[in-house]
VOSE-716192 format. One record per residue: residue number from 1; residue in three letters; x, y, z of N, C-alpha, C in turn. Coordinates in Angstrom, 1 decimal. Layout:
BEGIN
NUM / ala / X / Y / Z / X / Y / Z / X / Y / Z
...
***
This chain:
BEGIN
1 / met / -28.9 / 101.5 / 245.0 / -27.8 / 101.5 / 246.0 / -27.8 / 102.8 / 246.7
2 / asn / -27.7 / 102.8 / 248.0 / -27.7 / 104.1 / 248.7 / -26.3 / 104.7 / 248.6
3 / thr / -26.2 / 105.9 / 249.0 / -25.0 / 106.7 / 248.9 / -23.9 / 106.1 / 249.8
4 / leu / -24.2 / 105.7 / 251.0 / -23.3 / 105.2 / 251.9 / -22.6 / 103.9 / 251.4
5 / asn / -23.4 / 103.0 / 250.8 / -22.8 / 101.8 / 250.2 / -21.9 / 102.1 / 249.1
6 / leu / -22.4 / 103.0 / 248.2 / -21.6 / 103.4 / 247.1 / -20.2 / 104.0 / 247.5
7 / ser / -20.3 / 104.9 / 248.6 / -19.1 / 105.5 / 249.1 / -18.1 / 104.4 / 249.6
8 / asp / -18.6 / 103.5 / 250.4 / -17.8 / 102.4 / 250.9 / -17.2 / 101.6 / 249.8
9 / glu / -18.0 / 101.3 / 248.8 / -17.5 / 100.5 / 247.7 / -16.4 / 101.2 / 246.9
10 / leu / -16.6 / 102.5 / 246.7 / -15.6 / 103.3 / 246.0 / -14.4 / 103.4 / 246.8
11 / tyr / -14.5 / 103.6 / 248.1 / -13.3 / 103.8 / 248.9 / -12.5 / 102.5 / 248.9
12 / ser / -13.2 / 101.3 / 249.0 / -12.5 / 100.0 / 248.9 / -11.8 / 99.8 / 247.6
13 / lys / -12.4 / 100.2 / 246.5 / -11.8 / 100.1 / 245.2 / -10.6 / 101.0 / 245.1
14 / leu / -10.7 / 102.2 / 245.6 / -9.6 / 103.2 / 245.6 / -8.4 / 102.7 / 246.5
15 / glu / -8.8 / 102.1 / 247.6 / -7.8 / 101.6 / 248.5 / -7.0 / 100.4 / 247.9
16 / gln / -7.8 / 99.5 / 247.2 / -7.1 / 98.4 / 246.5 / -6.3 / 98.9 / 245.4
17 / ala / -6.7 / 99.9 / 244.6 / -6.0 / 100.4 / 243.5 / -4.6 / 101.0 / 244.0
18 / ser / -4.7 / 101.7 / 245.2 / -3.5 / 102.3 / 245.7 / -2.5 / 101.2 / 246.1
19 / lys / -3.0 / 100.1 / 246.7 / -2.1 / 99.0 / 247.1 / -1.5 / 98.3 / 245.9
20 / asp / -2.3 / 98.2 / 244.8 / -1.8 / 97.6 / 243.6 / -0.7 / 98.4 / 243.0
21 / trp / -0.9 / 99.7 / 243.0 / 0.1 / 100.7 / 242.5 / 1.4 / 100.6 / 243.3
22 / ala / 1.3 / 100.5 / 244.6 / 2.5 / 100.4 / 245.4 / 3.2 / 99.1 / 245.2
23 / glu / 2.4 / 98.0 / 245.1 / 3.0 / 96.7 / 244.8 / 3.8 / 96.7 / 243.5
24 / trp / 3.2 / 97.2 / 242.5 / 3.9 / 97.3 / 241.2 / 5.1 / 98.2 / 241.3
25 / gln / 5.1 / 99.2 / 242.0 / 6.2 / 100.1 / 242.2 / 7.4 / 99.4 / 242.9
26 / lys / 7.0 / 98.6 / 243.9 / 8.0 / 97.8 / 244.6 / 8.7 / 96.8 / 243.6
27 / lys / 7.8 / 96.1 / 242.8 / 8.4 / 95.1 / 241.8 / 9.3 / 95.8 / 240.8
28 / val / 8.9 / 97.0 / 240.4 / 9.8 / 97.7 / 239.4 / 11.1 / 98.0 / 240.0
29 / ile / 11.1 / 98.5 / 241.2 / 12.4 / 98.8 / 241.9 / 13.3 / 97.5 / 242.0
30 / ile / 12.7 / 96.4 / 242.4 / 13.4 / 95.2 / 242.6 / 14.0 / 94.7 / 241.3
31 / leu / 13.1 / 94.8 / 240.2 / 13.6 / 94.3 / 238.9 / 14.6 / 95.3 / 238.3
32 / glu / 14.5 / 96.5 / 238.6 / 15.5 / 97.5 / 238.1 / 16.9 / 97.2 / 238.7
33 / glu / 16.9 / 96.9 / 240.0 / 18.2 / 96.5 / 240.6 / 18.7 / 95.2 / 240.2
34 / gly / 17.7 / 94.3 / 239.9 / 18.1 / 93.0 / 239.4 / 18.7 / 93.1 / 238.0
35 / lys / 18.1 / 94.0 / 237.2 / 18.6 / 94.2 / 235.8 / 20.1 / 94.7 / 235.9
36 / lys / 20.3 / 95.6 / 236.8 / 21.7 / 96.2 / 236.9 / 22.7 / 95.1 / 237.4
37 / ala / 22.2 / 94.2 / 238.3 / 23.1 / 93.2 / 238.8 / 23.4 / 92.2 / 237.7
38 / val / 22.4 / 91.8 / 236.9 / 22.6 / 90.8 / 235.8 / 23.5 / 91.4 / 234.8
39 / tyr / 23.3 / 92.7 / 234.5 / 24.2 / 93.4 / 233.5 / 25.6 / 93.3 / 233.9
40 / ser / 25.9 / 93.7 / 235.2 / 27.2 / 93.7 / 235.7 / 27.9 / 92.3 / 235.7
41 / thr / 27.1 / 91.3 / 236.0 / 27.6 / 89.9 / 236.0 / 28.0 / 89.5 / 234.6
42 / val / 27.1 / 89.7 / 233.6 / 27.4 / 89.3 / 232.3 / 28.4 / 90.2 / 231.6
43 / phe / 28.5 / 91.4 / 232.0 / 29.5 / 92.3 / 231.5 / 30.9 / 91.8 / 231.9
44 / leu / 31.0 / 91.5 / 233.2 / 32.3 / 91.0 / 233.7 / 32.7 / 89.7 / 233.0
45 / lys / 31.7 / 88.8 / 232.8 / 32.0 / 87.6 / 232.1 / 32.6 / 87.8 / 230.7
46 / tyr / 31.9 / 88.7 / 230.0 / 32.4 / 89.0 / 228.6 / 33.7 / 89.9 / 228.6
47 / lys / 33.9 / 90.7 / 229.7 / 35.1 / 91.5 / 229.7 / 36.3 / 90.6 / 229.7
48 / leu / 36.2 / 89.5 / 230.4 / 37.4 / 88.6 / 230.4 / 37.6 / 87.9 / 229.1
49 / glu / 36.6 / 87.8 / 228.3 / 36.7 / 87.1 / 227.0 / 36.9 / 88.0 / 225.8
50 / thr / 36.8 / 89.3 / 226.0 / 36.9 / 90.2 / 224.8 / 38.1 / 91.1 / 225.0
51 / lys / 38.4 / 91.8 / 223.9 / 39.6 / 92.7 / 223.9 / 39.2 / 94.1 / 224.4
52 / thr / 37.9 / 94.6 / 224.1 / 37.6 / 95.9 / 224.4 / 36.3 / 96.0 / 225.3
53 / val / 36.2 / 97.1 / 226.0 / 35.0 / 97.3 / 226.8 / 33.8 / 97.4 / 226.0
54 / ile / 33.8 / 98.0 / 224.9 / 32.7 / 98.2 / 224.0 / 32.1 / 96.9 / 223.5
55 / glu / 33.0 / 96.0 / 223.2 / 32.6 / 94.6 / 222.8 / 32.0 / 93.9 / 223.9
56 / ala / 32.5 / 94.0 / 225.1 / 32.0 / 93.4 / 226.3 / 30.6 / 93.9 / 226.6
57 / glu / 30.4 / 95.3 / 226.5 / 29.1 / 95.9 / 226.7 / 28.1 / 95.4 / 225.7
58 / his / 28.5 / 95.3 / 224.5 / 27.5 / 94.8 / 223.4 / 27.1 / 93.4 / 223.7
59 / lys / 28.1 / 92.5 / 224.0 / 27.7 / 91.1 / 224.3 / 26.9 / 91.0 / 225.5
60 / ala / 27.1 / 91.8 / 226.5 / 26.3 / 91.8 / 227.7 / 24.9 / 92.2 / 227.5
61 / arg / 24.7 / 93.2 / 226.6 / 23.3 / 93.7 / 226.3 / 22.5 / 92.7 / 225.5
62 / val / 23.2 / 91.8 / 224.7 / 22.4 / 90.9 / 223.9 / 22.4 / 89.5 / 224.6
63 / asp / 23.0 / 89.4 / 225.8 / 23.0 / 88.1 / 226.5 / 21.6 / 87.7 / 226.9
64 / gln / 21.3 / 86.5 / 226.7 / 19.9 / 86.0 / 226.9 / 19.4 / 86.3 / 228.4
65 / glu / 20.3 / 86.1 / 229.3 / 19.9 / 86.3 / 230.7 / 19.5 / 87.8 / 230.9
66 / tyr / 20.3 / 88.7 / 230.4 / 20.1 / 90.1 / 230.5 / 18.8 / 90.5 / 229.8
67 / val / 18.6 / 90.0 / 228.5 / 17.5 / 90.3 / 227.7 / 16.2 / 89.9 / 228.5
68 / glu / 16.2 / 88.8 / 229.1 / 15.1 / 88.3 / 229.8 / 14.7 / 89.2 / 231.0
69 / lys / 15.8 / 89.6 / 231.7 / 15.5 / 90.5 / 232.8 / 15.0 / 91.9 / 232.4
70 / val / 15.4 / 92.4 / 231.2 / 14.9 / 93.6 / 230.7 / 13.4 / 93.4 / 230.3
71 / lys / 13.1 / 92.3 / 229.7 / 11.6 / 92.0 / 229.4 / 10.8 / 92.0 / 230.7
72 / gln / 11.3 / 91.4 / 231.7 / 10.5 / 91.3 / 233.0 / 10.4 / 92.8 / 233.5
73 / tyr / 11.4 / 93.5 / 233.4 / 11.4 / 94.9 / 233.9 / 10.3 / 95.7 / 233.1
74 / ala / 10.4 / 95.5 / 231.8 / 9.4 / 96.3 / 230.9 / 8.0 / 95.9 / 231.2
75 / glu / 7.7 / 94.6 / 231.5 / 6.4 / 94.2 / 231.8 / 5.9 / 94.8 / 233.2
76 / ala / 6.8 / 94.8 / 234.1 / 6.5 / 95.4 / 235.4 / 6.2 / 96.9 / 235.3
77 / glu / 7.0 / 97.6 / 234.4 / 6.7 / 99.0 / 234.2 / 5.4 / 99.2 / 233.5
78 / gln / 5.0 / 98.3 / 232.6 / 3.7 / 98.4 / 232.0 / 2.6 / 98.2 / 233.0
79 / glu / 2.7 / 97.2 / 233.9 / 1.7 / 97.0 / 234.9 / 1.7 / 98.2 / 235.9
80 / leu / 2.8 / 98.8 / 236.2 / 2.9 / 99.9 / 237.1 / 2.1 / 101.1 / 236.5
81 / thr / 2.3 / 101.3 / 235.2 / 1.5 / 102.4 / 234.5 / 0.0 / 102.1 / 234.5
82 / lys / -0.4 / 100.9 / 234.3 / -1.8 / 100.5 / 234.3 / -2.3 / 100.7 / 235.7
83 / ala / -1.6 / 100.3 / 236.7 / -2.1 / 100.5 / 238.1 / -2.2 / 102.0 / 238.5
84 / lys / -1.3 / 102.8 / 238.0 / -1.3 / 104.2 / 238.3 / -2.5 / 104.9 / 237.6
85 / phe / -2.8 / 104.5 / 236.3 / -3.9 / 105.1 / 235.6 / -5.2 / 104.6 / 236.2
86 / his / -5.3 / 103.3 / 236.6 / -6.5 / 102.8 / 237.3 / -6.8 / 103.6 / 238.5
87 / tyr / -5.8 / 103.8 / 239.4 / -6.0 / 104.6 / 240.6 / -6.5 / 106.0 / 240.2
88 / asn / -5.8 / 106.7 / 239.3 / -6.2 / 108.0 / 238.9 / -7.6 / 108.1 / 238.3
89 / asn / -8.0 / 107.1 / 237.6 / -9.3 / 107.1 / 237.0 / -10.3 / 106.9 / 238.1
90 / leu / -10.1 / 106.0 / 239.1 / -11.0 / 105.8 / 240.2 / -11.1 / 107.1 / 241.0
91 / asp / -10.0 / 107.8 / 241.2 / -10.0 / 109.0 / 242.0 / -10.8 / 110.1 / 241.3
92 / arg / -10.7 / 110.2 / 240.0 / -11.5 / 111.1 / 239.2 / -13.0 / 110.8 / 239.3
93 / tyr / -13.3 / 109.5 / 239.2 / -14.7 / 109.0 / 239.3 / -15.3 / 109.4 / 240.7
94 / val / -14.5 / 109.1 / 241.7 / -15.0 / 109.5 / 243.1 / -15.2 / 111.0 / 243.2
95 / ser / -14.3 / 111.7 / 242.6 / -14.5 / 113.2 / 242.7 / -15.8 / 113.6 / 241.9
96 / leu / -16.0 / 113.0 / 240.8 / -17.2 / 113.3 / 240.0 / -18.5 / 112.9 / 240.8
97 / lys / -18.5 / 111.8 / 241.4 / -19.6 / 111.3 / 242.2 / -19.9 / 112.3 / 243.4
98 / gln / -18.8 / 112.8 / 244.0 / -18.9 / 113.8 / 245.1 / -19.6 / 115.1 / 244.5
99 / ser / -19.1 / 115.5 / 243.4 / -19.7 / 116.7 / 242.8 / -21.2 / 116.5 / 242.4
100 / glu / -21.5 / 115.3 / 241.9 / -22.9 / 115.0 / 241.6 / -23.8 / 115.0 / 242.9
101 / leu / -23.2 / 114.5 / 243.9 / -24.0 / 114.4 / 245.2 / -24.2 / 115.8 / 245.8
102 / lys / -23.2 / 116.7 / 245.7 / -23.3 / 118.0 / 246.2 / -24.3 / 118.8 / 245.4
103 / arg / -24.3 / 118.6 / 244.1 / -25.3 / 119.2 / 243.2 / -26.7 / 118.8 / 243.5
104 / asp / -26.9 / 117.5 / 243.7 / -28.2 / 116.9 / 244.0 / -28.7 / 117.4 / 245.3
105 / leu / -27.8 / 117.5 / 246.3 / -28.2 / 118.0 / 247.6 / -28.6 / 119.5 / 247.5
106 / ala / -27.9 / 120.3 / 246.8 / -28.2 / 121.7 / 246.6 / -29.5 / 121.9 / 245.9
107 / leu / -29.8 / 121.0 / 244.9 / -31.1 / 121.1 / 244.2 / -32.2 / 120.7 / 245.1
108 / asn / -32.0 / 119.7 / 245.9 / -33.1 / 119.2 / 246.8 / -33.3 / 120.3 / 247.9
109 / ala / -32.3 / 121.0 / 248.3 / -32.5 / 122.0 / 249.3 / -33.3 / 123.2 / 248.8
110 / lys / -33.3 / 123.4 / 247.4 / -34.1 / 124.5 / 246.8 / -35.5 / 124.1 / 246.7
111 / ile / -35.8 / 122.8 / 246.7 / -37.2 / 122.4 / 246.5 / -38.0 / 122.5 / 247.7
***
């Protein structure tokens, strides 16, 4: 594979990784806001049924709807972390390849 094709391929992978990272960041933000909204909704529901705020908070945090939203949020955070590390690893790899290319060109110039 020649250097130009490798560069194009690496650029495409890096570009896709950055898009994936951004997409997961967007999903995390949406789910975080959704988690807050669900908590508020279930908290208010339990606030009407209970005597204390602490009891309402506890019931809201163990409510199945809220627990499910927290799980979705945690999964999105996990995917965001994976996307971030994938991008960073590709970036390091590209940097390594650039260094190798510079080294090879310098060695060829001495010959």
